[in-house]
Structures are given as structure tokens and as C-alpha cells.
N, C-alpha and C positions, 0 to 999 in steps of 0.2 A: 267853156265846159262846163259838160253836163254831167250829173251823176246820174246813173241807171235805177239801181233798189230804192225805193220811195220817192222817186222822181221821174221818172220817164215809166217804171214799171208798180206792180205794186205786190211789194215779197212779202208784206205783211201781212198782209190775207194770205196768202199762199203757205206761211209760216205759220201762221196761225189754224188755219184747216188742218195743216200736216198732223201738228200737236194733239189737234184733235183726234184724226182719223188712225195715226200710227203713235200713239203715247209712247211706245217701246222704244222708237229711235231719239236719242237726246239732242240730236242735232239735227233739223228738217233742211236743214241746210245742204245736208251731205246727202239728199236723196238724188238719184240721177233724175233728170228730166225737169226738177223742180225751178231753173232758170231759165228754161228753153219756154216754160208754158205760162209763165206769167202775164197777168192782163196788165196791159198799158194803164196808166192814171188817167183822170178823166184828162181830153185835151191836148195829154204831152205831144202826141203826135204829131197833130193841127199847126199845134205853136212852134212847136222846133222847128218844122216844115219852112215854115215863114221865117224863122230867125235866119235857117239856114239860107234865104234867098237874099239877106243881108250882111250876116255875120261870119267868119271860119267860127264852126260850131264843132267842137269835139266831144266825145264822149269821154269820161274821165269814172271807170269805176274799180272799186276794190273786190277783187275774186274773193271767192271759199276757198281758201285750202282744205276744207274740211271736204271738198266734192270735188276731183279734178276735172270732172266733166262740166264744171261753170266755166270755163275759160272758151270753150266752142261752142256752148250753151249759151252765154253772152252775145258771140259775135252773132249766132244764129239767130238771136232777138232781133237783133239789128238789122238784120237784112229781111227779116220776117216783119217788120213792121216800119222800115224806112225803104233801104235800098242796099246795093252791095256795095256803092259808091261810098255812103256812110259809115259802111263796115270797115273801110279803109279808114277812118278818123274815130278809132275805137283801141282807147288807150287803159289797160289793165294794171295798175299799181296799189299795191298796200300803202303806199304814202304817198300822196296827192299832194304834197309840199313839193315833191321832186319835178314838177311837171308846169312849166311857166305856163300863165295865160291870163289873161285882164279879170276875167270875172270866173267863180265856179259856183253852180248853180248845186246845191247840196242838201240833203234834210237832215243831215246833222254837221255841225259847226265843230267837232273836233273828234278826236278816235282815229282818225285815216290821215292824221296829216294837217285837218282841212284850217287846223288853228296854226298854222303855218304856212300857209298858201300865200302866193306873195301876192297876186292880184286880189281883188274885192271878193267875198262871201255873201252869195244869197243864200237868206236860211230858208229852203224850200218848207213850207207848211207851217212855218213861223207864224204869227198873228200878223206882221208885217207885208209879208208872202205866203199866202196861204192856197191861190190856186196856179197855175199856169197865167190867167188874165194879168193878175198881181204882177208876176215875174214880168211878162214881156212888155208892159207898161214902163216897169222902171228899165230895162233894157233900153227901150228906146229912148227914155230920159237920159239915160248915163251915155250915151253912145252915139247921140246925132246932138 
């Protein structure tokens, strides 16, 4: 399982840019189009495509209820940056512990059920896993 915001795509950059550009909007995540146009995280696309050749990779992301467009925008983002087949492997859930999986790669270790996820949580962006190459190395060790 791979989270989207902060793992596959750079939500923080868009969030803070919108805070500067549109300070009157209290919740930038509510702006239509914000999720569809997120920039990919460095090396995320290439690494996940390699992992898809070896593992059954799914995307597990928590949607923003403040933006009903978020649900479709995340789906569009996956197809745009990967392919239609990967869109069939997109799961949107506010509680990630409801989904069964061996590994969850997430930039947060709690807040959306990550702390109750039955498998192992790899904390993306942490000192142990600061980038995609470190995550890929860990998965190779774990699963082979």
C-alpha cells in the first residue's frame, strides 16, 4: 500500500503555495483542481513502476472531505502519472487500518489509522526512509 499525498505527490508544496496565493481560503485543500495538479515526488513514479513489476502494489489514500472533487482528482492523477490499470488499484479511505496489506508506505504514522494498520508501516520522509531509493531498498530486503 502506498499513500499519495506526501509520498507519491507533493501536497505540501501546493497547500502552502495556495495559502500564500489565496489567504482568504481557510482550507486550501478545498480548492477544486488542487489534487489533480500535484507535482510528483522525486523518483516516486519510476520507483513505484519498478515495484509494480515485482509486487501487488495498491494506492491507499485518505481523501479530503472538504473537497468533493478530491475523490475524482486523485483518480485522474493516478491515471495521468501511471496508467488506467493502476487506477483500478486506488483505494480511498479515511481509516487506513480497515484495509489489509503487508506494508503501508506513508508520510504519517498516525492520524488516518496508520497506527492500527495490521502490516508494517514504512514512514516515508523519516530519517530512516527519507526518499524513494531508501524505501525501495527496504522492500527488496523485506520481501525477498
